[in-house]
DODOFI-805154 format. One line per field, with one value per residue (C-alpha): residue number from 1; residue in three letters; x, y, z. Coordinates in Angstrom, 3 decimals. Each point is the difference from the previous one (the first is absolute). Example, Ala and Ser with C-alpha at 12.3 -4.5 7.8 and 13.67 -1.06 7.14 Angstrom:
residues 2
resi <- [1	2]
resn <- [ALA	SER]
X <- [12.300	1.370]
Y <- [-4.500	3.440]
Z <- [7.800	-0.660]
This chain:
residues 309
resi <- [1	2	3	4	5	6	7	8	9	10	11	12	13	14	15	16	17	18	19	20	21	22	23	24	25	26	27	28	29	30	31	32	33	34	35	36	37	38	39	40	41	42	43	44	45	46	47	48	49	50	51	52	53	54	55	56	57	58	59	60	61	62	63	64	65	66	67	68	69	70	71	72	73	74	75	76	77	78	79	80	81	82	83	84	85	86	87	88	89	90	91	92	93	94	95	96	97	98	99	100	101	102	103	104	105	106	107	108	109	110	111	112	113	114	115	116	117	118	119	120	121	122	123	124	125	126	127	128	129	130	131	132	133	134	135	136	137	138	139	140	141	142	143	144	145	146	147	148	149	150	151	152	153	154	155	156	157	158	159	160	161	162	163	164	165	166	167	168	169	170	171	172	173	174	175	176	177	178	179	180	181	182	183	184	185	186	187	188	189	190	191	192	193	194	195	196	197	198	199	200	201	202	203	204	205	206	207	208	209	210	211	212	213	214	215	216	217	218	219	220	221	222	223	224	225	226	227	228	229	230	231	232	233	234	235	236	237	238	239	240	241	242	243	244	245	246	247	248	249	250	251	252	253	254	255	256	257	258	259	260	261	262	263	264	265	266	267	268	269	270	271	272	273	274	275	276	277	278	279	280	281	282	283	284	285	286	287	288	289	290	291	292	293	294	295	296	297	298	299	300	301	302	303	304	305	306	307	308	309]
resn <- [UNK	UNK	UNK	UNK	UNK	UNK	UNK	UNK	UNK	UNK	UNK	UNK	UNK	UNK	UNK	UNK	UNK	UNK	UNK	UNK	UNK	UNK	UNK	UNK	UNK	UNK	UNK	UNK	UNK	UNK	UNK	UNK	UNK	UNK	UNK	UNK	UNK	UNK	UNK	UNK	UNK	UNK	UNK	UNK	UNK	UNK	UNK	UNK	UNK	UNK	UNK	UNK	UNK	UNK	UNK	UNK	UNK	UNK	UNK	UNK	UNK	UNK	UNK	UNK	UNK	UNK	UNK	UNK	UNK	UNK	UNK	UNK	UNK	UNK	UNK	UNK	UNK	UNK	UNK	UNK	UNK	UNK	UNK	UNK	UNK	UNK	UNK	UNK	UNK	UNK	UNK	UNK	UNK	UNK	UNK	UNK	UNK	UNK	UNK	UNK	UNK	UNK	UNK	UNK	UNK	UNK	UNK	UNK	UNK	UNK	UNK	UNK	UNK	UNK	UNK	UNK	UNK	UNK	UNK	UNK	UNK	UNK	UNK	UNK	UNK	UNK	UNK	UNK	UNK	UNK	UNK	UNK	UNK	UNK	UNK	UNK	UNK	UNK	UNK	UNK	UNK	UNK	UNK	UNK	UNK	UNK	UNK	UNK	UNK	UNK	UNK	UNK	UNK	UNK	UNK	UNK	UNK	UNK	UNK	UNK	UNK	UNK	UNK	UNK	UNK	UNK	UNK	UNK	UNK	UNK	UNK	UNK	UNK	UNK	UNK	UNK	UNK	UNK	UNK	UNK	UNK	UNK	UNK	UNK	UNK	UNK	UNK	UNK	UNK	UNK	UNK	UNK	UNK	UNK	UNK	UNK	UNK	UNK	UNK	UNK	UNK	UNK	UNK	UNK	UNK	UNK	UNK	UNK	UNK	UNK	UNK	UNK	UNK	UNK	UNK	UNK	UNK	UNK	UNK	UNK	UNK	UNK	UNK	UNK	UNK	UNK	UNK	UNK	UNK	UNK	UNK	UNK	UNK	UNK	UNK	UNK	UNK	UNK	UNK	UNK	UNK	UNK	UNK	UNK	UNK	UNK	UNK	UNK	UNK	UNK	UNK	UNK	UNK	UNK	UNK	UNK	UNK	UNK	UNK	UNK	UNK	UNK	UNK	UNK	UNK	UNK	UNK	UNK	UNK	UNK	UNK	UNK	UNK	UNK	UNK	UNK	UNK	UNK	UNK	UNK	UNK	UNK	UNK	UNK	UNK	UNK	UNK	UNK	UNK	UNK	UNK	UNK	UNK	UNK	UNK	UNK	UNK	UNK	UNK	UNK	UNK	UNK	UNK	UNK	UNK	UNK	UNK	UNK	UNK]
X <- [6.684	3.304	-0.731	2.173	0.396	-0.998	0.699	-1.356	3.187	-1.652	-1.918	2.889	3.022	3.750	2.377	0.969	-3.707	-0.390	3.252	-1.321	-3.421	2.052	2.366	-3.193	-1.740	3.038	0.707	-3.573	0.053	-1.803	0.250	0.620	0.231	-1.956	-0.602	-2.122	1.445	-1.454	1.521	-3.098	-1.671	-3.973	-2.371	-0.029	3.681	2.859	2.065	3.305	2.735	-0.907	-0.137	3.087	0.789	-1.224	2.887	2.604	-1.488	0.061	3.632	0.884	-2.125	1.906	3.258	-1.561	-2.236	1.046	-2.722	-3.629	-1.089	-0.524	-2.255	-2.597	-3.669	-0.208	2.834	-1.832	0.711	-0.151	2.766	3.051	0.901	0.275	3.396	1.539	-2.468	0.994	3.577	-0.957	-1.937	2.899	2.385	-1.932	-0.688	4.053	0.258	-2.328	1.056	-2.932	-2.828	-1.944	-3.337	-1.519	-3.598	-1.037	-3.354	-1.333	0.374	-3.200	0.510	-0.246	1.133	3.499	0.787	-1.184	1.944	3.023	-0.118	-0.820	-1.805	-3.472	-1.724	-3.388	-0.822	-0.040	3.416	1.334	-0.798	1.514	3.227	-0.119	-0.427	3.187	1.801	-0.726	1.113	3.384	0.859	-0.649	1.622	3.376	0.190	-0.816	2.555	2.955	3.404	1.790	-3.161	-1.492	-3.825	-2.376	-3.585	-1.800	-2.299	-2.383	1.276	3.104	1.916	3.352	2.662	3.027	-0.111	2.628	-2.472	2.061	0.096	-1.456	-1.723	1.171	-3.498	-0.635	-1.720	-0.670	-1.455	-3.783	-2.291	-3.207	-3.079	-3.486	-3.079	-3.936	0.430	-2.485	1.608	3.556	1.318	-0.693	1.685	3.205	0.076	-0.265	2.374	2.747	-0.700	1.426	-2.377	-3.547	-0.751	-3.448	0.340	-2.713	-2.460	-2.747	-0.335	-2.718	2.022	3.086	-1.815	-1.257	3.187	2.133	-2.316	0.444	3.519	0.070	-2.186	2.400	2.587	-1.690	-0.933	3.861	0.976	1.579	-0.792	-1.737	1.715	3.387	-1.574	0.524	-3.410	0.311	-1.795	1.007	-2.257	0.685	0.940	-1.282	0.287	-0.282	-0.107	-3.337	-2.490	1.974	3.186	-1.841	-1.850	3.550	1.729	-3.036	-0.033	3.830	-0.818	-3.109	-2.397	-2.799	0.143	-3.457	1.196	3.293	-1.807	-2.262	2.687	3.237	1.735	-0.791	-0.997	1.271	2.729	-2.832	-1.990	3.039	0.395	-3.642	0.220	2.761	-1.188	-2.946	2.561	1.569	-3.078	-0.437	3.396	2.575	3.307	1.656	-1.700	2.240	-1.029	0.103	1.716	-0.770	1.370	3.544	1.060	-2.046	2.446	-1.562	-3.006	2.108	1.400	-3.431	-1.498	3.224	-0.495	-3.375	-1.564	3.065	0.972	-3.326	-0.720]
Y <- [15.199	-1.250	0.603	-2.356	-0.273	-3.574	-0.914	-2.400	-0.633	-2.599	2.429	1.507	1.391	-0.200	0.013	3.329	1.201	-1.698	1.401	3.646	-0.497	-1.935	3.189	2.607	-2.106	0.393	3.651	0.544	-1.707	-2.892	-2.691	-2.799	-1.170	-3.178	-2.023	-2.758	-3.579	-0.618	-1.591	0.600	3.290	0.424	1.471	2.375	1.215	-1.196	-0.803	1.023	-0.383	-3.317	-1.047	0.631	-2.133	1.652	-1.274	1.082	3.307	0.285	-0.922	2.562	2.914	-1.262	1.300	2.911	1.569	0.555	0.752	-1.052	-3.505	-2.597	-3.250	-1.843	-0.221	-2.582	-3.021	-2.776	-3.117	-2.226	2.101	-1.106	-2.845	1.573	-1.051	2.280	2.708	0.138	0.769	2.359	2.145	-0.440	1.301	2.643	1.340	-0.101	1.941	2.577	0.349	-1.466	1.430	-3.035	-1.323	-3.018	-0.193	-3.418	-1.661	-3.203	1.160	0.315	1.158	-3.314	1.122	1.239	-3.475	-1.535	2.720	-0.582	-3.733	0.282	-2.362	1.126	-2.306	0.285	2.604	-2.300	-1.436	3.679	0.742	-2.968	0.999	3.614	-1.177	-2.488	3.147	2.167	-2.565	-0.676	3.516	1.398	-3.092	0.228	3.708	-0.825	-2.634	1.274	0.197	-3.199	-1.998	-2.084	-0.021	-2.889	0.066	-3.114	1.471	-1.881	2.352	1.336	-2.083	1.563	-2.025	1.128	3.486	2.368	2.569	2.825	2.636	2.311	2.964	3.632	0.325	-1.637	-2.123	0.089	1.947	1.101	-2.670	1.303	-2.142	1.106	-0.793	-0.602	-3.891	-0.310	-3.047	-0.838	3.585	1.422	-3.375	0.280	3.904	-0.297	-2.842	1.934	3.272	3.213	2.011	-0.685	1.348	0.200	0.982	1.753	-0.640	2.381	1.406	-2.345	-2.947	1.392	0.187	-3.814	-1.114	1.726	-1.310	-3.700	0.313	1.728	-2.917	-2.596	1.853	-0.103	-3.809	-0.710	2.591	2.666	3.484	1.468	3.445	-1.478	-0.393	2.881	0.481	1.197	0.643	0.125	2.190	1.521	3.676	2.631	3.382	3.561	3.738	0.397	-2.111	0.448	-1.531	-2.791	-0.761	0.226	-2.489	-2.384	0.071	-0.495	-3.547	-0.863	0.714	2.330	2.384	-0.880	-3.644	0.712	2.295	-2.892	-2.741	1.718	3.019	2.639	3.737	3.280	-0.317	1.101	-3.068	-2.177	1.095	-0.878	-3.500	-0.735	0.975	-2.323	-3.046	1.803	-0.352	-3.876	-0.629	0.309	1.660	-0.354	0.806	-1.238	2.109	-2.424	2.493	-1.205	2.963	-0.436	2.859	2.272	1.062	3.372	-1.932	-1.473	3.609	1.439	-2.736	0.454	3.709	0.489	-3.448	-1.504	3.436	0.529	-3.246]
Z <- [10.980	-2.474	-3.575	-2.197	-4.015	-1.568	-3.523	-2.808	-2.238	-1.833	-1.495	-1.731	1.537	-0.062	2.720	-0.829	0.385	3.403	1.224	-0.837	1.758	3.239	0.166	-0.553	2.956	1.943	-0.748	0.841	3.403	-0.814	2.624	-2.679	-3.584	-0.625	-3.342	-0.813	-0.936	-3.555	-3.219	-2.140	-0.837	0.995	-2.405	-3.095	0.357	-1.838	2.783	-1.691	0.362	1.773	3.707	2.501	2.924	3.177	2.506	-3.214	0.118	3.561	0.330	-2.481	1.623	3.484	-1.493	-2.284	3.165	3.818	2.049	-1.291	1.118	-3.053	0.133	-2.093	-0.120	-0.229	-1.114	-1.345	2.078	-3.117	-1.484	2.224	2.293	3.768	0.705	-3.246	0.887	3.711	-1.707	-2.457	2.392	2.707	-2.775	-1.144	3.449	0.628	-3.297	0.965	3.718	1.417	-2.023	-1.325	0.370	-1.152	-1.220	-0.864	-0.933	-1.692	-3.569	-2.010	-3.506	-2.218	-3.038	1.118	1.056	-3.367	-1.908	1.909	0.725	3.846	1.766	1.254	2.467	1.018	2.915	2.620	-0.397	-0.972	3.522	1.505	-1.785	1.157	3.490	-0.376	-1.841	3.043	2.384	-2.108	-0.247	3.464	1.235	-2.130	0.885	3.860	0.740	1.442	-1.698	0.380	0.605	-2.566	-1.271	-0.515	-1.372	-0.564	-2.796	-2.704	-2.476	1.060	2.397	1.294	0.984	2.294	-1.623	1.104	-0.177	-1.482	-0.914	2.709	-1.061	1.638	1.546	3.398	1.003	-3.912	-2.963	0.501	-1.677	-1.656	-0.713	-1.267	-1.683	0.636	0.776	3.142	1.746	-1.134	-0.750	3.609	1.535	-2.032	0.516	3.758	0.236	-2.431	-1.100	1.302	-2.569	-1.311	-3.309	-1.827	-3.601	-1.737	2.778	0.944	3.711	1.302	-1.598	1.634	3.114	-0.057	-0.916	2.623	2.486	-1.326	0.187	3.563	1.174	-1.426	1.628	3.764	-0.539	-0.142	2.757	-2.224	1.081	-3.479	0.698	-1.142	-3.319	-2.594	-2.126	-3.683	-3.237	-3.463	-2.143	-3.374	0.082	-2.286	1.278	-1.651	0.974	-1.581	-2.025	-3.389	1.805	1.310	-3.206	-1.958	2.324	-0.012	-3.768	-0.005	1.827	-1.928	3.036	0.528	2.946	1.631	0.257	1.635	2.322	1.004	0.079	0.235	1.895	-2.798	-0.422	1.293	2.682	2.515	-1.487	0.488	3.395	1.133	-1.639	1.843	3.108	-0.373	-0.541	3.073	1.933	-0.892	1.691	-2.994	0.557	-3.237	-3.483	-2.952	-3.287	-2.988	-2.625	-3.247	-2.261	0.903	-2.354	2.276	2.821	0.255	1.408	2.884	0.657	0.250	2.545	2.127	0.101	0.264	1.787	2.175	1.183	1.277	1.533]
C-alpha cells in the first residue's frame, strides 16, 4: 500500500503553503503530492487568497522538489484544450525529470465554470469531450518523433500536428481516471487509464466499481492486473482521541463522521481502515489533507502509520 498526499487549494492556499506541504511529504516518504484542479472554493470557507492554477503550481513544484511524484485529482477536461494540455503536461514532466501524473475527468462543479466564464456542457457531452481529449493527449504523446498526428474528432480535430514536445516518461506519463459512473467511466478507464481512483467511496462501493472496471478491461482483452487501483479519503489522525478531535475541529468536521467516511482516529485505527481498503483491492490511498498548516499531521502518519504498513 502506497500513501500519497492530496490537497484542495481552492479552499485557501498560497503557492508557498503548497510547497511547504509538498516538501514535508517528500521528506516524510510519501509517494506523491497531488492537488485538485478547481477555480472556486466550496462550502463555508473564505478561499483566500483565491484559487491557484493546478498546472502552474505543479510546474513550480517540479523545480522546487526533487523526488516526490506530482499530479492532479482531477484536471477538468472543460478547463483546457487537449493539445495545449498535452504540451503543458509534457513540459512539466520534463521540468520534474519525469515525475508527473495526469488525473483527468469530465468536470462537475458548475459554479466554478460560471464564475470564470468556462463553458459547461451537459454531462453526456462532457463525457464525449473527455473521450476525445484522452484520444488526442495519448495520440500526441504516442506519435513517434518526426511523425505527424491526425485525429478526426467532432470537438477536437487535429491536422498535421508535429506532436511535440515529448514527455520524459515513456511511453507516457501515467493517466488516472476515476469516479462511480457505472458504464462510460469503466469503459474509458479500461481503454486509457494506468490507474483507477475512487474519491470518498465506501469499501462496498469500492468493491463494486473496481469489479465494473475489471470487467470492462476483460471485455477489451486487457489484463486488469495492469491497472493500479486507488482511493482518495480525508485524513484525520491523532495520537489519542483528544488530538483527533482537535484536528477534526480544525477542518469543521466531527470525529465520528470522519471515522465513518474517511481515514480517521488513532494510528492503529488508521491502519485498520487502510487494511479494509487493501482487502477491497486498493493499492494506493490518497490522504486528503485539509489543514495545510498542520505539517505535524503528515509527520505523525508517516512515522506511526506508513512505517508499519
